Each structure stands twice: as structure tokens, then as C-alpha cells.
C-alpha positions in Angstrom: -1.6 -143.9 228.7 1.3 -142.4 226.8 0.0 -143.7 223.5 -3.4 -142.0 224.1 -1.7 -138.7 224.9 0.5 -139.0 221.9 -2.5 -139.7 219.7 -4.4 -136.7 221.1 -1.4 -134.5 220.6 -1.1 -135.7 217.0 -4.8 -135.1 216.5 -4.6 -131.6 217.9 -1.6 -130.9 215.7 -3.5 -132.2 212.7 -6.4 -130.0 213.5 -4.2 -126.9 213.8 -2.5 -127.8 210.5 -5.8 -128.2 208.8 -7.1 -124.9 210.3 -3.9 -123.1 209.1 -4.4 -124.6 205.6 -8.1 -123.6 205.6 -7.2 -120.1 206.8 -4.6 -119.7 204.2 -7.0 -121.0 201.5 -9.7 -118.6 202.7 -7.2 -115.7 202.7 -6.1 -116.6 199.1 -9.8 -116.9 198.0 -10.6 -113.4 199.5 -7.5 -112.0 197.9 -8.4 -113.5 194.5 -12.0 -112.2 194.8 -10.7 -108.8 195.6 -8.3 -108.9 192.7 -11.1 -110.0 190.4 -13.2 -107.1 191.6 -10.3 -104.7 191.0 -9.6 -106.1 187.6 -13.3 -105.9 186.7 -13.4 -102.3 187.8 -10.3 -101.6 185.7 -11.8 -103.3 182.7 -15.1 -101.4 183.2 -13.1 -98.1 183.5 -11.1 -99.0 180.4 -14.2 -99.8 178.4 -15.8 -96.6 179.5 -12.7 -94.6 178.6 -12.6 -96.3 175.2 -16.2 -95.3 174.6 -15.5 -91.8 175.6 -12.5 -91.6 173.2 -14.6 -93.1 170.4 -17.4 -90.6 171.0 -14.8 -87.8 171.2 -13.4 -88.9 167.8 -16.9 -89.2 166.4 -17.8 -85.6 167.2 -17.7 -83.0 164.5 -19.4 -79.7 163.6 -22.6 -81.5 162.5 -23.3 -83.5 165.7 -21.8 -81.3 168.3 -20.9 -77.7 169.1 -17.4 -78.0 167.6 -16.6 -75.3 165.0 -16.3 -76.4 161.4 -12.6 -75.4 161.5 -11.9 -78.3 163.8 -13.1 -80.9 161.2 -9.8 -80.7 159.3 -9.6 -81.9 155.8 -12.0 -84.8 156.4 -15.2 -82.8 156.8 -18.5 -84.7 157.4 -20.8 -85.1 154.5 -23.7 -82.6 154.8 -27.0 -84.1 155.8 -29.8 -81.6 155.9 -32.7 -82.2 158.3 -35.0 -80.4 156.0 -37.4 -82.6 154.1 -37.2 -82.3 150.3 -40.1 -80.2 148.9 -42.0 -80.4 145.6 -41.0 -77.0 144.3 -38.6 -76.8 141.4 -35.1 -75.5 141.8 -34.1 -72.0 140.8 -35.9 -68.7 141.3 -39.6 -68.4 141.8 -41.9 -67.0 139.0 -42.0 -63.3 139.2 -38.7 -62.9 141.0 -36.9 -59.8 139.6 -33.4 -61.3 139.9 -30.2 -59.3 140.0 -28.0 -58.8 137.0 -25.9 -56.1 135.5 -28.2 -53.7 133.6 -27.5 -50.7 131.4 -28.1 -47.2 132.9 -29.8 -44.3 131.3 -27.2 -41.7 132.1 -23.7 -43.0 132.0 -20.8 -41.0 133.4 -18.9 -41.0 130.1 -20.0 -41.5 126.5 -17.6 -42.4 123.7 -18.9 -42.4 120.1 -17.4 -44.9 117.7 -18.1 -43.6 114.1 -18.4 -45.5 110.8 -16.2 -43.7 108.3 -16.2 -46.0 105.3 -18.3 -48.8 103.8 -16.8 -52.2 104.3 -18.5 -53.4 101.1 -17.6 -50.8 98.4 -15.3 -48.5 100.3 -17.6 -45.4 99.9 -17.0 -42.6 102.5 -19.8 -42.4 105.1 -18.3 -39.6 107.2 -21.1 -37.1 106.3 -24.0 -39.6 106.5 -26.2 -39.6 109.6 -26.4 -43.0 111.4 -29.5 -45.1 111.0 -29.5 -46.0 114.7 -27.1 -46.2 117.6 -26.1 -49.5 119.2 -25.2 -49.1 122.9 -22.9 -51.1 125.1 -21.8 -50.1 128.6 -18.7 -51.1 130.5 -18.8 -50.8 134.3 -15.4 -50.2 135.8 -13.7 -48.4 138.7 -12.2 -45.0 138.1 -8.4 -44.7 138.5 -7.9 -44.6 142.3 -6.6 -41.2 143.3 -6.6 -39.2 146.5 -8.3 -35.8 146.2 -6.7 -33.1 148.2 -9.0 -30.3 149.3 -7.2 -27.2 150.6 -8.8 -24.9 153.1 -7.6 -21.3 153.1 -8.5 -19.1 156.0 -8.2 -15.4 155.6 -6.3 -13.3 158.2 -7.2 -9.6 158.4 -5.8 -7.0 160.6 -8.3 -4.3 161.6 -7.4 -0.6 161.8 -7.7 -1.0 165.6 -4.8 -3.5 165.5 -6.9 -6.6 166.1 -5.9 -9.6 164.1 -8.9 -11.6 162.8 -8.7 -15.2 161.5 -11.4 -17.1 159.6 -12.7 -20.2 161.3 -11.9 -23.5 159.6 -14.7 -26.2 159.3 -15.0 -28.7 162.1 -12.5 -31.5 161.9 -9.9 -29.4 159.9 -7.4 -29.0 162.7 -4.0 -29.8 161.2 -1.9 -28.5 158.3 -2.2 -31.9 156.6 -4.5 -34.6 157.6 -6.7 -37.5 156.2 -10.4 -37.0 155.7 -13.4 -38.8 157.1 -14.0 -41.0 154.1 -10.4 -42.3 154.0 -10.4 -42.9 157.8 -13.7 -44.8 157.4 -12.2 -46.9 154.7 -9.2 -47.7 156.8 -11.3 -48.7 159.8 -13.6 -50.7 157.4 -10.6 -52.8 156.3 -9.1 -53.1 159.7 -12.1 -54.1 161.8 -14.8 -55.2 159.3 -12.9 -57.1 156.6 -10.4 -58.5 159.1 -7.2 -58.8 157.1 -3.9 -59.5 159.0 -2.2 -56.6 160.7 -0.2 -55.1 157.9 -2.7 -55.7 155.1 -5.0 -52.6 155.6 -2.0 -50.3 155.3 -0.8 -52.2 152.2 -4.2 -52.0 150.6 -4.4 -48.3 151.2 -1.0 -47.7 149.7 -1.6 -49.9 146.6 -5.1 -48.6 145.8 -5.2 -45.0 147.0 -1.4 -44.2 147.0 -1.4 -43.4 150.7 2.4 -43.7 150.9 2.6 -42.4 154.5 0.4 -45.3 155.8 2.1 -47.7 158.2 0.7 -50.8 159.9 -0.3 -48.8 163.0 -2.1 -46.0 161.1 -5.4 -47.9 160.7 -5.1 -49.0 164.4 -4.9 -45.4 165.4 -8.0 -44.6 163.3 -9.8 -47.5 165.0 -9.0 -46.2 168.5 -10.3 -42.7 167.5 -13.4 -44.3 165.9 -14.1 -46.2 169.1 -13.7 -43.1 171.3 -16.3 -41.3 169.2 -18.6 -44.3 169.4 -18.6 -44.6 173.2 -21.9 -42.7 173.7 -23.5 -44.6 170.8 -22.5 -47.9 172.3 -24.7 -47.1 175.3 -27.6 -46.1 173.0 -27.4 -49.6 171.3 -27.2 -51.4 174.7 -30.3 -49.8 176.3 -32.9 -50.7 173.7 -31.4 -54.2 173.5 -32.0 -54.6 177.2 -35.6 -53.6 176.8 -36.4 -55.8 173.8 -38.9 -58.6 174.0 -36.6 -61.2 172.5 -32.8 -61.1 172.7 -30.3 -63.8 171.6 -27.3 -64.2 173.9 -24.1 -65.9 173.1 -20.4 -65.9 174.2 -17.2 -67.0 172.5 -13.6 -67.0 173.5 -11.2 -64.3 172.5 -7.5 -63.8 173.3 -6.2 -60.6 174.7 -2.8 -59.9 176.3 -1.9 -63.6 175.8 -4.8 -65.0 177.9 -8.4 -66.1 177.3 -11.1 -63.5 177.5 -14.8 -63.8 176.6 -16.8 -61.9 174.1 -20.5 -61.7 175.1 -23.1 -60.9 172.4 -26.7 -59.5 172.7 -28.5 -59.6 169.4 -31.9 -58.6 168.0 -33.1 -58.3 164.4 -32.0 -54.6 164.5 -29.3 -54.4 167.1 -26.0 -56.0 167.9 -24.1 -55.2 171.1 -20.7 -56.8 172.2 -19.1 -56.9 175.6 -15.6 -58.1 176.4 -14.7 -59.5 179.8 -12.2 -61.8 181.5 -14.9 -64.2 182.6 -17.7 -66.1 180.9 -20.3 -66.6 183.5 -22.3 -64.6 186.1 -19.6 -62.1 186.9 -19.3 -61.0 183.3 -23.1 -61.0 182.7 -23.6 -58.8 185.7 -20.9 -56.4 184.5 -22.6 -56.2 181.0 -25.7 -55.0 182.8 -28.2 -56.5 180.3 -29.2 -59.9 181.8 -29.7 -58.7 185.4 -32.3 -56.1 184.2 -33.7 -58.1 181.3 -37.4 -59.1 181.5 -38.1 -60.4 178.0 -37.2 -63.8 176.6 -33.5 -64.8 176.5 -32.6 -67.1 173.6 -29.4 -69.1 174.5 -27.7 -72.5 174.4 -28.5 -73.6 178.0 -25.5 -72.1 179.7 -26.4 -72.4 183.4 -25.5 -68.8 184.2 -28.4 -67.5 182.0 -30.9 -69.6 184.0 -30.0 -67.7 187.2 -31.7 -64.6 185.8 -35.4 -63.8 186.3 -36.6 -63.8 182.8 -38.2 -66.1 180.3 -35.9 -68.5 178.4 -35.8 -70.2 175.0 -33.2 -72.8 174.2 -31.4 -73.0 170.9 -32.9 -76.0 169.1 -30.0 -76.0 166.7 -27.7 -77.1 169.6 -30.3 -79.7 170.7 -30.5 -81.1 167.2 -26.7 -81.5 167.0 -26.7 -83.4 170.3 -29.6 -85.6 169.1 -27.8 -86.4 165.9 -24.7 -87.5 168.0 -26.9 -89.8 170.2 -28.6 -91.3 167.1 -25.5 -91.9 165.0 -23.0 -92.8 167.7 -25.1 -94.4 170.5 -28.1 -95.6 168.5 -30.6 -93.9 170.8 -33.9 -94.6 169.1 -35.8 -91.8 170.8 -33.4 -89.2 169.5 -34.3 -90.1 165.9 -37.9 -89.5 166.7 -37.1 -86.1 168.3 -34.9 -85.2 165.3 -38.0 -85.5 163.1 -40.4 -83.9 165.5 -38.7 -80.6 166.2 -38.3 -79.6 162.5 -41.9 -80.7 161.9 -43.1 -78.2 164.5 -40.9 -75.5 162.9 -42.4 -76.2 159.5 -45.9 -75.9 160.9 -44.9 -72.6 162.5 -43.3 -71.3 159.3 -46.4 -72.3 157.3 -48.8 -70.6 159.7 -46.6 -67.4 159.8 -46.5 -67.3 156.0 -50.3 -67.6 155.9 -50.6 -64.6 158.2 -51.5 -66.4 161.4 -50.1 -65.3 164.7 -50.4 -68.6 166.5 -51.0 -72.3 165.9 -54.4 -73.7 166.6 -54.9 -75.2 170.0 -55.4 -78.8 168.7 -52.1 -78.6 166.9 -50.4 -77.3 170.0 -51.8 -80.2 172.1 -50.9 -82.8 169.5 -47.3 -81.5 169.2 -46.9 -81.3 173.0 -48.3 -84.8 173.6 -46.0 -86.4 171.0 -43.0 -84.5 172.5 -43.8 -85.9 175.9 -44.2 -89.5 174.5 -40.8 -89.2 172.9 -39.2 -88.1 176.2 -40.9 -91.0 178.0 -39.6 -93.5 175.5 -36.2 -92.0 176.0 -36.3 -92.5 179.7 -37.4 -96.1 179.2 -34.4 -96.7 177.0 -32.1 -95.0 179.5 -33.2 -96.1 183.0 -31.3 -94.9 186.1 -28.6 -97.5 187.1 -27.4 -98.1 190.6 -24.3 -96.2 191.4 -21.3 -98.5 192.1 -19.9 -98.6 195.6 -17.4 -95.7 195.6 -16.6 -92.8 197.9 -19.3 -90.1 197.9 -18.5 -87.0 195.9 -20.0 -83.6 196.2 -22.3 -82.3 193.5 -24.8 -83.9 191.2 -24.6 -87.6 190.4 -22.8 -88.3 187.1 -25.1 -89.4 184.3 -24.8 -90.5 180.7 -25.0 -87.9 177.9 -28.3 -89.3 176.8 -29.8 -89.1 180.3 -28.7 -85.5 180.8 -30.3 -84.5 177.5 -33.5 -86.3 178.4 -33.7 -84.5 181.7 -33.3 -81.2 179.9 -36.2 -82.2 177.5 -38.3 -83.2 180.5 -37.6 -80.3 182.8 -37.7 -77.4 180.3 -40.4 -78.2 177.7 -41.7 -74.6 177.7 -38.2 -73.2 176.9 -37.5 -75.7 174.2 -40.9 -75.3 172.6 -41.1 -71.5 173.1 -41.0 -70.9 169.3 -44.2 -73.0 169.0 -46.2 -70.9 171.4 -44.8 -67.5 170.4 -44.0 -66.7 166.8 -41.6 -63.9 167.8 -39.3 -66.4 169.3 -36.8 -68.0 166.8 -36.3 -71.7 166.5 -32.6 -71.4 167.2 -30.0 -68.9 168.3 -28.4 -68.5 164.8 -28.9 -64.7 164.9 -26.5 -64.1 167.8 -24.2 -66.9 166.6 -23.8 -65.2 163.2 -23.0 -62.0 165.0 -20.3 -63.9 166.9 -18.9 -65.9 164.0 -16.9 -63.0 162.4 -15.5 -62.2 165.8 -14.1 -65.7 166.0 -12.7 -65.3 162.5 -10.7 -62.3 163.8 -9.1 -64.5 166.4 -8.3 -67.1 163.8 -6.6 -64.6 161.5 -4.8 -62.3 163.8 -4.6 -64.2 167.1 -4.5 -62.2 170.3 -5.1 -58.5 171.0 -2.0 -56.9 172.5 -4.1 -55.0 175.1 -7.6 -55.1 176.4 -8.5 -51.6 175.1 -7.9 -52.8 171.5 -10.4 -55.6 172.2 -12.9 -53.1 173.5 -12.4 -50.9 170.5 -12.9 -53.8 168.1 -16.1 -54.8 169.9 -17.5 -51.3 169.8 -16.8 -50.8 166.1 -18.1 -54.2 165.1 -21.3 -53.7 167.1 -22.0 -50.3 165.5 -21.4 -51.6 162.0 -23.5 -54.7 162.5 -26.3 -52.5 163.9 -26.0 -50.1 161.0 -26.2 -53.0 158.4 -29.2 -54.5 160.2 -31.0 -51.2 159.6 -30.0 -50.9 156.0 -27.1 -48.5 156.3 -24.0 -49.1 154.2 -21.1 -50.2 156.5 -18.5 -47.8 154.8 -20.9 -44.9 155.0 -21.6 -45.6 158.7 -17.9 -45.4 159.5 -17.5 -42.2 157.5 -20.3 -40.6 159.4 -18.5 -41.5 162.7 -15.6 -39.3 161.7 -18.0 -36.5 160.7 -19.5 -36.6 164.3 -22.8 -37.7 162.8 -22.9 -41.4 163.7 -25.9 -43.6 162.8 -28.2 -43.7 165.8 -30.7 -46.6 165.9 -34.2 -45.5 166.7 -35.8 -49.0 166.7 -37.4 -50.4 169.8 -38.2 -53.9 168.5 -37.0 -57.4 169.0 
């Protein structure tokens, strides 16, 4: 009896020991599996981070929106998307060309006589020349300030009344600078964009303006901006009523912090607006997008899509993103789209040159069908993947760069191909980007604006000069006219 009980006890003890061993092994297996999953997730996250860093390093000004200044000394080799043509290089037959030519009425004429024969030494002083050989030298006159004195008569009548002659408008001080010199100073300060002290230095060296200091051109700029305040509204209003307007925004620094410069551009108008914000708040304050009912050309900033107007996306931005996907991620569909969009542009340019106002319907259908086939092929190459088990986050589900771009091509074909249906819509947003480029150069050269009003003055002057130049008015003459209270007023009402 005792032996049986001892055997049963031993059996139970063995079962308990085996159960403990199995439990411990199961616990270790689960811990190992959990550790493998965690390590796999770490490896996946590391590989994803490595890909992100490699893609970040691979980005440059040719395949992304990075500025050329960020390329450093190792700039990417230029690769034009334009197909080589059959035309020879150089000017076309019949092109007048531009070269220095002699004028009929020179400002000064200097006669060089022949007084003696170089062969026999005979005097030729009294002999009339057989002909005159003319050569002209184009040069600047010696820079010199002209001082115009205004003398106003003062007469006392027999009745005792003292009468003073009225001076011309703008002649208000005993000694002052004139409108042409003020215009030149503002031209240097806000148009040619030298560093702070350079405009005054140039004025002293060239025109002997010895009283000029670094702040003198800045004072002239503030005065010029004040005079242009009503003109600024005149530029904005027709821009808001135009059929096609390019919108862009770029960062500017003022008072040591980031501000945003918003641009509205047409072929004849340029309007700038400075604000602390980039998105909807700034656009509402600018008061163009909220009331705009034409077609807005932009680079797919979401804030623009919130406004009730037609949209056209900058295909220049899209092509750079496509180039990145093709060169870095080997996305086959992007190579097809890189060839398709410029092919449509070439067809539009050819039709416009031929005097047509629209592409034929068969061509429109053919281009649109091929566009849709490329997008379908892209989605096939980039299928949606199951999201890994992770805590749910608010907002849209994160996708790959290729998938995001494909969704844009799929959801907004009319905005991307707007240039194909309407010849007044440009292929890209280069017009407004060119208007923003020099503003960016100002930041690169001189850094921050010391106060917000200086940024506003700069925007107002640049907008006026850009508008004047787009309408064929000389920039220096436009600024001179501002100080004569006769500023250039654009009368155009076009896109």
C-alpha cells in the first residue's frame, strides 16, 4: 500500500515537473517570438529610414522642389525633357539680330584731318578730302549731378501785402534730391538687390552724392512705397478679375522670424502680399483667392483647393516628382508620363503656332485615354498594402510617395490637363515662380527685414516695377515717375 502511494506521489510530482518545464518552454517560445517580431519591426523601420535618407540625399533641384542653391558645388547634370529638333542652331533666317550700329546724328563729332602726305611729305592742309571714313565710340558721359536752382520772387505791394511766387510741386526744401536721382537710388535698393551699404556707395562713386549714407536709399524706398499705396490696389483688383492667374508663395524673413510672400501673377500684372502665415489665413487676408472666379494655376497646395474656382496644376512640379520616382525608385509608369505630358505640350504649342484655338477632338480623346492607361499601370505597380497592426492614428493613412502622386493624377486629371483643353492656361506656373525668384534672391543676399513695414515696402515697389516692365515701361523711368506723382497705371484687363 505504501509503495503504491509513493509511486503515485512520484508520478504526480513528475507530471508537475514536466508541466512546469513545458510552461517555462512555452513562455520562452512566446518571448522569443515576440522578440523576433520586435526585431523584425526594428529592421523594417531601419530599412524604411535608410530608404528615406537615401531618397533625401538623391533629391536635387532637377527632381524635386529644392532650389538650385541647395545643390552645392556638385550640381546635377542638366537633362532636358525637350526632344531634339531638326532645326539648325543659331538665329532663324530673317531674324534682325541685335548689334551695335552707327547712328545718323551723334552727340559729338571730332574731325581728324590729314595734313601731310605720308609718301612724299607734300602738304595737304588746303586740299578737300576725297571722302570721310566714320567710326563711332559709344560711351557714358562723365557722371555729374546737375543742380537746378529755383528762384521765387518776393514782391511787396503798395498796400503792404507781401507776395511770394509759388515753387513747382515737389520743390519744398532749400536743398533736396530730384525725382530721377531718387528713382535711381530705389532702383538700386529694391530692384538690383545689392547689400545694404552698396546703393549708397554706388551713388557716391558714380554720381558724387557725398551726403548719401546707407539709410538714405531706404528712406527713399519708404517714400516711394507710400506714394504707391493707391497704385497697389489698382494692380490687385484687375488681377483678381483675370481669367488665369498664377499663385505662388515663398518664405521671407522679417523681424528675425519666418514670413511668407504671396504672389499673384498674370502676363501683364504682378502683385505681392506679405503675411505671417502661408495658408488659408494669409490668402483670405490677401483678398484675391476668396473672390477669384477664374482659373488658379498653382503647385497643389491644399489651401488653394479650398476656394471655389477652377484649378490648374503646375506640370513643372509634377515632372520633377516623376523624374525622382523614375531615377530613384524605378517607377516604370513615371517614365511613360514623363514622355506623355511634354508630348501634349508640343501638340498644343504646334496648334497655337498654326493659329488654332483648340486641339481636335480625336487628339484630345487619344491623349486623355493614354493618360488614363499610364495612371492605371502605375496603380498596378503600386497596389495598396495591408497596414501593419499598430495603434490607430487620426488623419489620412500614410502612403508611399508614388501612390500619393498616382492618386493626384487619378483624382485631378482636368486640373493637370487644363492646358490641353484651354490654350490660355500655361503648362506650368513658371510665370509666378519667376516673379518670386528675385524676391528669394533678396533674402539670400541681405537676410531678414528689420521690420515688417520694410517688407511691405519692398513688395509694393517690386510689384509695381514688375508690372511696369511687363507692360513695356522702363524700370528706372517707372520709379522716376512715382516721385513726380505720375506713376504708371496699368490699364490692362487681361490674363
